[in-house]
C-alpha positions as CSV (number, residue, x, y, z in Angstrom):
1,X,0.0,0.0,0.0
2,X,1.4,3.4,-0.9
3,X,2.3,5.3,2.3
4,X,2.8,9.0,3.0
5,X,4.5,9.4,6.5
6,X,5.9,12.7,7.7
7,X,6.5,12.0,11.3
8,X,5.6,9.2,13.7
9,X,1.9,9.1,14.4
10,X,0.8,11.1,11.2
11,X,0.4,8.9,8.1
12,X,-1.8,8.8,5.0
13,X,-2.9,5.4,3.6
14,X,-4.6,5.8,0.1
15,X,-7.2,3.3,-0.9
16,X,-7.2,3.1,-4.8
17,X,-9.9,1.1,-6.4
18,X,-9.5,0.8,-10.1
19,X,-12.4,1.3,-12.6
20,X,-12.9,1.0,-16.3
21,X,-14.5,4.5,-16.4
22,X,-12.6,7.6,-17.3
23,X,-11.9,8.6,-13.7
24,X,-9.5,5.5,-13.7
25,X,-10.0,4.9,-10.0
26,X,-12.1,5.6,-6.8
27,X,-9.8,7.0,-4.2
28,X,-10.3,7.6,-0.4
29,X,-7.9,7.8,2.4
30,X,-7.1,6.6,6.0
31,X,-5.3,9.3,8.0
32,X,-3.6,8.5,11.1
33,X,-3.0,11.5,13.4
34,X,-1.7,10.5,16.9
35,X,-4.7,8.7,18.6
36,X,-7.1,9.6,15.8
37,X,-7.9,7.5,12.8
38,X,-10.0,9.4,10.1
39,X,-11.5,8.3,6.8
40,X,-11.6,11.0,4.2
41,X,-14.4,10.0,1.9
42,X,-15.6,6.5,1.6
43,X,-15.4,5.4,-2.0
44,X,-18.1,3.7,-4.0
45,X,-20.6,1.2,-2.7
46,X,-19.2,-2.1,-4.0
47,X,-17.8,-5.2,-2.5
48,X,-14.5,-4.6,-4.1
49,X,-14.2,-1.2,-2.4
50,X,-15.3,-2.6,1.0
51,X,-12.8,-5.4,0.8
52,X,-10.0,-3.0,0.0
53,X,-10.9,-0.7,2.8
54,X,-11.1,-3.5,5.5
55,X,-7.8,-5.0,4.1
56,X,-6.2,-1.6,4.3
57,X,-7.1,-1.3,8.0
58,X,-5.8,-4.7,8.7
59,X,-2.5,-4.1,7.0
60,X,-1.7,-1.1,9.1
61,X,-2.7,-2.8,12.4
62,X,-6.3,-1.5,12.8
63,X,-9.9,-2.7,12.4
64,X,-13.2,-0.7,12.0
65,X,-13.5,-0.2,15.8
66,X,-10.4,1.9,15.7
67,X,-11.9,4.4,13.2
68,X,-12.6,7.8,14.9
69,X,-14.5,9.8,12.3
70,X,-15.6,10.1,8.6
71,X,-14.7,13.3,6.9
72,X,-16.5,14.1,3.4
73,X,-15.2,16.3,0.6
74,X,-18.7,16.1,-1.0
75,X,-21.7,14.0,-1.3
76,X,-21.5,12.5,-4.9
77,X,-22.2,8.7,-4.7
78,X,-18.6,7.6,-5.4
79,X,-17.4,9.5,-2.3
80,X,-20.1,8.3,0.2
81,X,-20.5,4.8,-1.0
82,X,-19.4,2.9,2.2
83,X,-21.0,5.1,4.8
84,X,-24.0,2.9,5.6
85,X,-21.9,-0.2,5.6
86,X,-19.7,1.3,8.2
87,X,-22.6,2.6,10.3
88,X,-24.2,-0.7,10.3
89,X,-21.2,-2.0,12.2
90,X,-20.5,1.0,14.5
91,X,-21.6,4.5,14.7
92,X,-18.9,7.2,14.3
93,X,-19.2,11.0,13.7
94,X,-19.6,12.2,10.1
95,X,-18.2,15.6,9.1
96,X,-19.4,17.4,6.0
97,X,-20.4,20.8,4.7
98,X,-23.6,22.1,6.0
99,X,-24.9,22.0,2.4
100,X,-24.3,18.2,2.4
101,X,-27.0,17.6,5.1
102,X,-30.1,17.7,3.0
103,X,-28.3,15.6,0.4
104,X,-27.1,12.9,2.8
105,X,-30.4,12.9,4.6
106,X,-32.2,12.5,1.2
107,X,-34.5,15.3,2.2
108,X,-37.8,14.8,0.2
109,X,-38.5,18.5,-0.2
110,X,-35.0,19.2,-1.5
111,X,-35.3,16.4,-4.0
112,X,-38.6,17.6,-5.2
113,X,-37.1,21.1,-5.5
114,X,-34.2,19.7,-7.7
115,X,-36.6,17.9,-10.0
116,X,-38.6,21.1,-10.5
117,X,-35.4,23.0,-11.0
118,X,-34.1,20.8,-13.7
119,X,-37.4,20.5,-15.5
120,X,-37.7,24.3,-15.7
121,X,-34.0,24.5,-16.6
122,X,-34.2,22.1,-19.6
123,X,-37.4,23.7,-20.8
124,X,-35.9,27.2,-20.8
125,X,-32.7,25.9,-22.5
126,X,-34.7,24.5,-25.3
127,X,-34.0,20.8,-24.7
128,X,-37.4,19.5,-25.6
129,X,-37.8,15.7,-25.5
130,X,-34.1,15.2,-24.5
131,X,-34.9,17.2,-21.4
132,X,-38.0,15.2,-20.6
133,X,-36.1,11.8,-20.9
134,X,-33.4,13.3,-18.5
135,X,-36.0,14.3,-15.9
136,X,-37.5,10.7,-16.1
137,X,-33.9,9.4,-15.4
138,X,-33.4,11.8,-12.6
139,X,-36.7,10.7,-10.9
140,X,-35.6,7.1,-11.3
141,X,-32.1,7.7,-10.1
142,X,-33.5,9.5,-7.0
143,X,-35.7,6.5,-6.1
144,X,-32.8,4.2,-6.5
145,X,-30.3,6.4,-4.4
146,X,-32.6,6.5,-1.3
147,X,-30.4,3.7,-0.1
148,X,-27.6,6.2,0.5
149,X,-29.8,8.1,3.0
150,X,-27.6,8.6,6.2
151,X,-29.5,8.1,9.4
152,X,-26.7,9.2,11.6
153,X,-26.0,12.8,12.9
154,X,-23.8,14.8,10.5
155,X,-21.6,17.5,12.0
156,X,-21.3,20.5,9.8
157,X,-18.0,22.1,8.7
158,X,-17.2,25.6,7.3
159,X,-14.1,27.4,6.2
160,X,-13.4,28.7,9.7
161,X,-12.9,25.1,11.0
162,X,-10.0,22.9,11.6
163,X,-10.3,19.1,11.9
164,X,-7.7,16.6,12.8
165,X,-4.9,19.1,11.9
166,X,-6.5,20.2,8.6
167,X,-7.8,23.6,7.6
168,X,-11.2,23.4,6.0
169,X,-11.2,25.1,2.5
170,X,-14.5,25.6,0.9
171,X,-14.2,24.7,-2.9
172,X,-17.6,24.9,-4.5
173,X,-18.0,24.3,-8.2
174,X,-17.9,20.6,-8.9
175,X,-20.4,20.3,-6.1
176,X,-22.1,23.1,-4.0
177,X,-21.0,21.3,-0.9
178,X,-17.4,20.6,-1.9
179,X,-14.6,20.8,0.7
180,X,-10.9,20.4,0.5
181,X,-8.7,19.8,3.6
182,X,-5.3,21.6,3.9
183,X,-2.4,20.6,6.0
184,X,0.1,23.6,5.8
185,X,3.0,21.9,7.6
186,X,3.0,19.0,5.3
187,X,1.9,21.0,2.3
188,X,-0.9,18.4,1.6
189,X,-4.3,19.1,0.1
190,X,-7.1,16.4,0.2
191,X,-9.0,17.7,-2.8
192,X,-11.8,15.3,-3.6
193,X,-12.9,16.0,-7.1
194,X,-11.8,19.6,-7.0
195,X,-8.7,18.8,-9.0
196,X,-8.0,15.5,-10.9
197,X,-4.6,15.1,-12.8
198,X,-5.8,13.3,-16.0
199,X,-9.2,14.8,-16.7
200,X,-11.0,18.1,-15.9
201,X,-13.7,18.3,-13.2
202,X,-17.1,19.2,-14.4
203,X,-18.6,22.3,-12.6
204,X,-22.0,20.7,-12.4
205,X,-25.1,22.9,-12.5
206,X,-27.1,22.7,-9.4
207,X,-29.7,24.7,-7.4
208,X,-28.9,26.2,-4.1
209,X,-31.2,25.2,-1.2
210,X,-33.9,27.7,-2.3
211,X,-34.0,26.4,-5.9
212,X,-32.0,29.2,-7.5
213,X,-29.4,28.3,-10.2
214,X,-25.8,28.5,-8.8
215,X,-23.1,30.0,-11.0
216,X,-21.0,26.9,-10.7
217,X,-18.3,27.6,-13.3
218,X,-17.7,31.0,-11.8
219,X,-17.5,29.3,-8.3
220,X,-15.2,26.7,-9.7
221,X,-12.7,29.2,-11.2
222,X,-12.8,31.1,-7.8
223,X,-12.0,27.8,-5.9
224,X,-9.2,27.0,-8.3
225,X,-7.7,30.4,-7.7
226,X,-8.0,29.8,-3.9
227,X,-6.2,26.6,-4.0
228,X,-3.5,28.0,-6.4
229,X,-2.6,30.6,-3.5
230,X,-1.9,27.8,-1.0
231,X,1.5,26.3,-0.6
232,X,0.7,22.7,-1.7
233,X,3.2,20.0,-2.8
234,X,0.8,17.0,-2.9
235,X,-2.9,16.8,-3.8
236,X,-4.5,13.6,-2.7
237,X,-7.2,13.5,-5.5
238,X,-10.6,11.7,-5.5
239,X,-9.6,9.8,-8.8
240,X,-6.5,8.8,-10.6
241,X,-3.0,9.5,-9.3
242,X,-1.8,11.9,-6.6
243,X,-0.9,15.3,-8.0
244,X,2.6,16.8,-7.2
245,X,3.2,20.6,-7.3
246,X,-0.2,21.4,-8.7
247,X,0.1,25.1,-9.5
248,X,0.8,24.5,-13.2
249,X,-2.0,22.1,-13.5
250,X,-4.4,24.6,-12.0
251,X,-3.2,27.4,-14.4
252,X,-3.8,24.9,-17.2
253,X,-7.3,24.0,-16.1
254,X,-8.3,27.8,-15.7
255,X,-6.8,28.5,-19.2
256,X,-8.8,25.6,-20.7
257,X,-12.0,27.0,-19.1
258,X,-11.4,30.4,-20.8
259,X,-10.5,28.6,-24.1
260,X,-13.8,26.7,-24.2
261,X,-15.7,29.9,-23.3
262,X,-14.1,31.6,-26.3
263,X,-15.1,28.7,-28.5
264,X,-18.7,28.9,-27.3
265,X,-18.7,32.6,-27.7
266,X,-17.6,31.9,-31.3
267,X,-20.6,29.8,-31.9
268,X,-22.9,32.3,-30.4
269,X,-21.4,35.0,-32.8
270,X,-22.2,32.6,-35.7
271,X,-25.8,32.6,-34.6
272,X,-26.1,29.4,-32.5
273,X,-28.4,31.0,-30.0
274,X,-29.8,28.4,-27.5
275,X,-28.0,26.2,-25.0
276,X,-29.5,23.2,-26.5
277,X,-28.2,24.1,-30.0
278,X,-24.8,25.1,-28.5
279,X,-24.6,21.6,-26.8
280,X,-25.5,19.7,-30.0
281,X,-23.1,21.7,-32.1
282,X,-20.2,21.7,-29.7
283,X,-20.4,18.1,-28.3
284,X,-22.0,16.3,-31.3
285,X,-22.5,12.6,-30.3
286,X,-21.7,13.2,-26.6
287,X,-25.1,15.3,-26.5
288,X,-27.0,12.0,-26.4
289,X,-24.7,9.8,-24.5
290,X,-23.7,12.3,-21.8
291,X,-26.7,14.7,-21.9
292,X,-26.8,15.9,-18.2
293,X,-23.0,16.7,-18.2
294,X,-23.0,18.3,-21.7
295,X,-25.9,20.5,-20.7
296,X,-24.3,21.4,-17.5
297,X,-21.1,22.4,-19.1
298,X,-22.8,24.5,-21.7
299,X,-25.1,26.3,-19.2
300,X,-22.2,26.9,-17.0
301,X,-20.4,28.7,-19.8
302,X,-23.2,30.9,-21.0
303,X,-23.9,31.8,-17.4
304,X,-20.2,32.8,-17.2
305,X,-20.2,34.7,-20.4
306,X,-23.2,36.5,-19.1
307,X,-21.4,37.4,-15.9
308,X,-18.5,38.8,-18.0
309,X,-21.1,41.0,-19.9
310,X,-20.1,39.2,-23.2
311,X,-23.5,38.0,-24.1
312,X,-27.1,39.0,-23.7
313,X,-30.2,36.8,-23.7
314,X,-33.9,37.1,-24.6
315,X,-36.8,34.8,-23.7
316,X,-38.7,33.7,-26.8
317,X,-41.5,31.4,-26.4
318,X,-40.2,30.2,-23.1
319,X,-36.6,29.5,-24.3
320,X,-33.6,31.7,-23.8
321,X,-31.7,32.8,-26.8
322,X,-28.2,34.3,-26.5
323,X,-26.5,36.9,-28.6
324,X,-23.3,38.8,-28.5
325,X,-23.3,41.8,-26.2
């Protein structure tokens, strides 16, 4: 097992579960800090993931009863998968962003709000039948994901907090509740999906707790800039390999975002006016196979271009049309 040890009693034990998907692996981490044993994220809900986790504990001389706490970077299912398996055996504290709580508790009002949000969003973006099919998938997915409901207490974290020697850094963008955990002395950052070495992280369009659309791409750029100012040598990423000396990678990610915005701006100048048309033109075959991610990406960029005052929009027959400002 790869081991990162800085001094006696403070060690990191990565658990890397390979996958055929583009993310390459599901990563989560056991952190030993004196008499505390923390688990940062919990991987995906699979027997392979569970077995690797239990074996990792055994290899370093521990078992599940020694685990002190679970700390979450965000609540996407590949980061919370083993929580309920662990809680069935023993109850331990769970720490997460306050915005994680309605997601982990699977709050019915919030889930209904999300369905309403996406239905209105896809209608206003001109998605037609493609949007309708995605809403049907979303409803089915919500029903299936109720198994992830966490019935334990969740302790909220914010940017003013410290936990087990880590400074809490709010890094919204990929998810509204995304956190990173910074250890200044070791120059470590546990980054979840905020920064991945081999692929870019999607700034996924989401509503806030009142149903208002978040400007996720703007938030993500700000979060990247925040982390670029930190003195970090190693990023323990949620997928793929660990990232060393990440400043150049962060700069590249920001530059690529601006390049994509320029490309989308070019399409708008040519008269491609709705988000749905932009998605079909820019992503072609991916429009059907990855509809939700493609639309999220396009909507994020038109929102960002609007913030920069580069485009205007007009509502025609219930659909937003974008033009150069």
